[in-house]
C-alpha positions in Angstrom: 0.0 0.0 0.0 2.7 2.5 0.9 4.5 1.9 -2.5 1.3 2.7 -4.3 1.3 6.1 -2.6 4.7 6.8 -3.0 4.5 6.2 -6.8 1.4 8.3 -7.2 3.2 11.4 -5.2 6.2 10.9 -7.5 3.9 10.9 -10.5 2.0 14.3 -9.8 5.3 15.8 -8.7 6.6 14.8 -12.3 3.4 16.3 -14.0 4.0 19.7 -11.8 7.4 20.1 -13.3 6.5 19.3 -16.9 3.7 21.8 -16.7 5.9 24.4 -14.9 8.3 23.8 -18.0 5.6 24.1 -20.5 4.4 27.4 -19.3 7.0 29.5 -20.5 7.0 31.5 -17.6 10.0 33.2 -16.1 8.9 33.5 -12.5 10.9 31.6 -10.1 9.5 28.5 -9.2 9.0 27.8 -5.4 10.8 24.5 -4.9 10.1 24.4 -1.0 7.8 21.6 -0.3 6.0 20.0 2.7 8.0 17.2 4.0 5.7 14.2 5.1 7.5 12.1 7.5 6.5 8.3 7.5 6.9 6.4 10.7 7.0 2.8 11.0 4.1 1.6 13.5 5.8 0.8 16.7 4.9 -2.6 18.1 4.8 -2.5 22.0 5.0 -6.0 23.3 2.9 -6.7 26.4 5.1 -7.7 29.6 4.8 -11.3 29.8 3.6 -12.7 33.3 6.3 -14.9 35.1 5.3 -18.2 34.9 4.9 -19.8 38.4 6.4 -23.1 37.6 9.7 -21.3 36.5 10.1 -19.4 39.9 12.8 -20.7 42.2 11.8 -21.8 45.7 13.0 -18.8 47.4 10.8 -16.7 45.1 7.8 -19.1 45.8 8.3 -18.7 49.4 8.5 -14.9 48.9 4.9 -15.0 47.2 3.9 -17.2 50.0 4.8 -14.9 52.6 3.0 -12.0 51.0 -0.2 -14.0 51.7 0.5 -15.7 54.6 1.7 -13.8 57.6 2.8 -16.7 59.3 5.8 -17.2 57.2 8.4 -15.2 59.1 11.7 -16.1 57.7 13.2 -17.7 54.7 16.2 -19.7 54.0 17.5 -20.2 50.5 19.9 -23.3 50.2 22.9 -23.1 47.7 25.1 -26.0 46.2 27.5 -25.3 49.2 25.0 -25.3 52.1 22.3 -27.6 51.0 22.2 -30.2 54.0 21.1 -33.0 51.6 23.9 -32.3 49.3 21.5 -32.7 46.2 20.9 -29.3 45.0 21.8 -28.9 41.3 23.0 -32.6 41.0 21.2 -35.0 38.0 17.6 -35.8 38.5 17.7 -33.5 41.8 16.0 -30.3 42.7 17.2 -27.2 40.9 16.3 -25.1 43.9 15.5 -25.3 47.6 14.4 -23.1 50.5 13.1 -23.4 54.0 10.7 -21.2 55.8 9.8 -20.5 59.5 6.4 -20.4 60.9 5.2 -18.3 63.7 3.3 -21.1 65.3 6.5 -23.5 65.2 9.3 -23.1 67.7 12.6 -22.6 66.0 15.4 -24.1 68.0 18.4 -23.0 66.0 19.0 -19.2 66.7 22.2 -18.5 64.9 22.8 -18.3 61.4 25.3 -21.2 61.6 22.6 -23.5 63.5 19.9 -22.7 60.9 22.4 -24.1 58.1 23.1 -27.0 60.0 19.4 -28.0 60.7 17.4 -25.9 58.5 14.1 -24.0 59.4 11.3 -25.9 61.1 8.2 -24.5 59.4 8.6 -26.2 56.1 10.5 -26.6 53.0 9.8 -26.4 49.1 11.9 -27.9 46.5 11.7 -27.2 42.5 12.6 -29.5 40.0 13.3 -29.2 36.0 11.0 -32.0 35.2 8.0 -33.7 36.2 9.7 -37.2 36.5 12.4 -35.9 38.7 9.7 -34.5 41.1 7.7 -37.8 41.2 11.0 -39.8 41.7 11.9 -37.7 44.8 8.2 -37.6 45.8 8.1 -41.4 45.7 11.6 -41.4 47.7 10.2 -39.1 50.5 6.9 -41.0 50.8 8.5 -43.9 52.2 9.7 -42.0 55.3 5.9 -41.2 56.0 5.4 -44.6 57.5 4.6 -44.2 61.3 6.8 -47.1 62.2 10.0 -45.5 61.3 9.3 -43.4 64.5 11.8 -40.4 65.1 13.4 -41.1 61.7 10.0 -40.5 59.8 8.9 -37.5 57.7 7.0 -35.3 60.2 5.4 -33.2 57.7 2.5 -32.6 55.5 3.7 -32.8 51.8 2.0 -31.7 48.6 3.2 -32.5 45.2 2.6 -30.5 42.1 4.1 -30.9 38.6 7.7 -29.6 39.3 7.3 -28.9 43.0 7.1 -30.5 46.3 5.9 -28.3 49.2 6.3 -29.6 52.8 4.4 -28.1 55.9 5.6 -29.1 59.4 3.0 -31.4 61.4 3.5 -28.6 64.1 0.8 -26.8 62.7 -2.7 -28.4 62.7 -4.5 -29.9 59.7 -6.7 -26.9 58.9 -3.7 -24.7 58.9 -1.8 -26.7 56.7 -4.7 -26.8 54.3 -4.5 -23.0 54.3 -0.9 -23.4 53.1 -1.8 -25.8 50.3 -4.5 -23.7 48.8 -2.2 -20.5 48.9 0.5 -22.5 47.2 -2.4 -23.9 44.6 -3.0 -20.4 43.7 0.6 -19.3 43.3 1.3 -22.3 41.2 -1.9 -22.4 39.3 -2.6 -26.1 40.0 -3.8 -28.2 42.6 -1.3 -30.1 44.7 -1.6 -34.0 45.4 -1.4 -34.8 49.0 0.9 -37.5 50.4 -0.6 -40.0 52.8 0.9 -42.5 55.1 1.8 -45.7 53.3 -0.7 -47.9 55.3 -3.5 -45.6 54.4 -3.1 -46.0 50.7 
């Protein structure tokens, strides 16, 4: 469409010059013309919302703390500090973070002690694939057997596509359910709750 308009303008300009030349007048020709600037239409890209599943464990807990006032502290693990030694290894979680809950007593009071034992409110782990998440989930479920006693996993556990979210048993079931509903909202999917092996 633009090329046609420009062709017509050039054609009219040529006709004007020819007519001026044919008139035989000696009057000075006003060569000043209006300049029309042509601007290409700028395409403004809408900002893309951050996809929840691409957030790190620390970022997910930050979002959780915005909607749950009981999250009082967040500890983000690194490859050097991860007490499990799994962070970043093949088929393991790509990020991991713990949190404190105002209703759960924290025994570790120094930063050094927290790095040795973690925070007691709960933890979240993020994986690069659904299969890695499922493998870790199945492994953790083996520790939910009450017969294990003190070595058991005393946490509510919820599995999402690429995220495992755990909350301390020190909060009552209704409070844990609030956590789950909030994480469901953040991740945009409904988590699967793990149960004791004997209940399956």
